[in-house]
ChimeraX commands (.cxc) that place a marker at each C-alpha (Angstrom):
marker #1 position 148.38,-78.74,-45.20 radius 0.5
marker #1 position 150.90,-76.01,-44.82 radius 0.5
marker #1 position 150.30,-72.33,-45.02 radius 0.5
marker #1 position 151.11,-72.07,-48.72 radius 0.5
marker #1 position 148.63,-74.86,-49.66 radius 0.5
marker #1 position 146.06,-73.16,-47.30 radius 0.5
marker #1 position 146.96,-69.82,-49.28 radius 0.5
marker #1 position 146.64,-71.44,-52.97 radius 0.5
marker #1 position 143.03,-73.11,-51.65 radius 0.5
marker #1 position 141.83,-69.92,-50.53 radius 0.5
marker #1 position 142.83,-68.02,-53.75 radius 0.5
marker #1 position 140.91,-70.58,-55.50 radius 0.5
marker #1 position 138.09,-69.98,-53.34 radius 0.5
marker #1 position 137.98,-66.16,-53.51 radius 0.5
marker #1 position 138.08,-65.88,-57.49 radius 0.5
marker #1 position 134.37,-65.98,-57.69 radius 0.5
marker #1 position 133.84,-63.23,-55.20 radius 0.5
marker #1 position 136.58,-61.01,-56.52 radius 0.5
marker #1 position 134.44,-59.33,-58.89 radius 0.5
marker #1 position 136.76,-56.25,-59.75 radius 0.5
marker #1 position 139.78,-58.58,-60.48 radius 0.5
marker #1 position 141.74,-57.16,-57.73 radius 0.5
marker #1 position 145.13,-58.68,-57.45 radius 0.5
marker #1 position 145.27,-60.77,-54.21 radius 0.5
marker #1 position 148.14,-59.99,-51.97 radius 0.5
marker #1 position 149.06,-60.54,-48.20 radius 0.5
marker #1 position 147.83,-56.69,-47.42 radius 0.5
marker #1 position 144.82,-56.76,-49.54 radius 0.5
marker #1 position 141.72,-55.66,-47.48 radius 0.5
marker #1 position 138.26,-57.14,-47.81 radius 0.5
marker #1 position 136.35,-53.92,-46.95 radius 0.5
marker #1 position 138.55,-51.58,-48.91 radius 0.5
marker #1 position 140.27,-53.19,-51.75 radius 0.5
marker #1 position 137.86,-56.04,-52.62 radius 0.5
marker #1 position 134.79,-54.04,-51.52 radius 0.5
marker #1 position 132.96,-56.99,-49.97 radius 0.5
marker #1 position 129.98,-56.08,-48.27 radius 0.5
marker #1 position 128.44,-58.18,-45.26 radius 0.5
marker #1 position 126.67,-60.56,-47.58 radius 0.5
marker #1 position 129.72,-61.43,-49.66 radius 0.5
marker #1 position 131.75,-61.91,-46.48 radius 0.5
marker #1 position 129.30,-64.27,-44.95 radius 0.5
marker #1 position 129.10,-66.31,-48.35 radius 0.5
marker #1 position 132.89,-66.31,-48.60 radius 0.5
marker #1 position 133.20,-67.61,-44.99 radius 0.5
marker #1 position 130.87,-70.25,-45.40 radius 0.5
marker #1 position 132.74,-71.31,-48.66 radius 0.5
marker #1 position 136.03,-71.38,-46.50 radius 0.5
marker #1 position 134.47,-73.04,-43.68 radius 0.5
marker #1 position 132.98,-75.79,-45.94 radius 0.5
marker #1 position 136.35,-76.34,-47.83 radius 0.5
marker #1 position 138.56,-76.46,-44.68 radius 0.5
marker #1 position 135.96,-77.96,-42.15 radius 0.5
marker #1 position 136.55,-75.05,-39.73 radius 0.5
marker #1 position 134.24,-72.66,-37.98 radius 0.5
marker #1 position 135.35,-68.96,-38.16 radius 0.5
marker #1 position 133.94,-67.28,-35.04 radius 0.5
marker #1 position 132.07,-63.80,-35.28 radius 0.5
marker #1 position 134.84,-62.24,-33.24 radius 0.5
marker #1 position 137.50,-63.70,-35.58 radius 0.5
marker #1 position 135.71,-62.54,-38.55 radius 0.5
marker #1 position 135.94,-59.04,-36.98 radius 0.5
marker #1 position 139.61,-59.04,-36.52 radius 0.5
marker #1 position 140.36,-60.25,-39.93 radius 0.5
marker #1 position 140.84,-57.36,-42.15 radius 0.5
marker #1 position 143.52,-58.67,-44.63 radius 0.5
marker #1 position 144.05,-61.68,-46.89 radius 0.5
marker #1 position 147.25,-62.53,-45.05 radius 0.5
marker #1 position 145.35,-62.44,-41.66 radius 0.5
marker #1 position 142.60,-64.86,-42.98 radius 0.5
marker #1 position 145.17,-67.23,-44.31 radius 0.5
marker #1 position 146.85,-67.20,-41.01 radius 0.5
marker #1 position 143.57,-67.55,-39.19 radius 0.5
marker #1 position 142.49,-70.45,-41.22 radius 0.5
marker #1 position 145.98,-72.37,-41.12 radius 0.5
marker #1 position 145.79,-71.94,-37.19 radius 0.5
marker #1 position 142.31,-73.35,-37.15 radius 0.5
marker #1 position 143.39,-76.37,-39.13 radius 0.5
marker #1 position 146.45,-76.80,-36.93 radius 0.5
marker #1 position 144.26,-76.72,-33.79 radius 0.5
marker #1 position 141.65,-79.40,-34.96 radius 0.5
marker link #1:1,2 radius 0.2
marker link #1:2,3 radius 0.2
marker link #1:3,4 radius 0.2
marker link #1:4,5 radius 0.2
marker link #1:5,6 radius 0.2
marker link #1:6,7 radius 0.2
marker link #1:7,8 radius 0.2
marker link #1:8,9 radius 0.2
marker link #1:9,10 radius 0.2
marker link #1:10,11 radius 0.2
marker link #1:11,12 radius 0.2
marker link #1:12,13 radius 0.2
marker link #1:13,14 radius 0.2
marker link #1:14,15 radius 0.2
marker link #1:15,16 radius 0.2
marker link #1:16,17 radius 0.2
marker link #1:17,18 radius 0.2
marker link #1:18,19 radius 0.2
marker link #1:19,20 radius 0.2
marker link #1:20,21 radius 0.2
marker link #1:21,22 radius 0.2
marker link #1:22,23 radius 0.2
marker link #1:23,24 radius 0.2
marker link #1:24,25 radius 0.2
marker link #1:25,26 radius 0.2
marker link #1:26,27 radius 0.2
marker link #1:27,28 radius 0.2
marker link #1:28,29 radius 0.2
marker link #1:29,30 radius 0.2
marker link #1:30,31 radius 0.2
marker link #1:31,32 radius 0.2
marker link #1:32,33 radius 0.2
marker link #1:33,34 radius 0.2
marker link #1:34,35 radius 0.2
marker link #1:35,36 radius 0.2
marker link #1:36,37 radius 0.2
marker link #1:37,38 radius 0.2
marker link #1:38,39 radius 0.2
marker link #1:39,40 radius 0.2
marker link #1:40,41 radius 0.2
marker link #1:41,42 radius 0.2
marker link #1:42,43 radius 0.2
marker link #1:43,44 radius 0.2
marker link #1:44,45 radius 0.2
marker link #1:45,46 radius 0.2
marker link #1:46,47 radius 0.2
marker link #1:47,48 radius 0.2
marker link #1:48,49 radius 0.2
marker link #1:49,50 radius 0.2
marker link #1:50,51 radius 0.2
marker link #1:51,52 radius 0.2
marker link #1:52,53 radius 0.2
marker link #1:53,54 radius 0.2
marker link #1:54,55 radius 0.2
marker link #1:55,56 radius 0.2
marker link #1:56,57 radius 0.2
marker link #1:57,58 radius 0.2
marker link #1:58,59 radius 0.2
marker link #1:59,60 radius 0.2
marker link #1:60,61 radius 0.2
marker link #1:61,62 radius 0.2
marker link #1:62,63 radius 0.2
marker link #1:63,64 radius 0.2
marker link #1:64,65 radius 0.2
marker link #1:65,66 radius 0.2
marker link #1:66,67 radius 0.2
marker link #1:67,68 radius 0.2
marker link #1:68,69 radius 0.2
marker link #1:69,70 radius 0.2
marker link #1:70,71 radius 0.2
marker link #1:71,72 radius 0.2
marker link #1:72,73 radius 0.2
marker link #1:73,74 radius 0.2
marker link #1:74,75 radius 0.2
marker link #1:75,76 radius 0.2
marker link #1:76,77 radius 0.2
marker link #1:77,78 radius 0.2
marker link #1:78,79 radius 0.2
marker link #1:79,80 radius 0.2
marker link #1:80,81 radius 0.2
view
């Protein structure tokens, strides 16, 4: 799966969590723009892990602040499998 396909899949997965209908861009932040709380983050990460069959460590989660960083991280995790 290339980065564009990863991006499209994550866009589909984020829809139910995007309660405010924020337009998703590479620089969209989870805490600021989307106002995700810790429970929402955990649920969203679980959905991504299930969809892509990857594990996003707590350390990685702490470093990921924007949508683009998430797509890059998931894409890299897939490539490393």
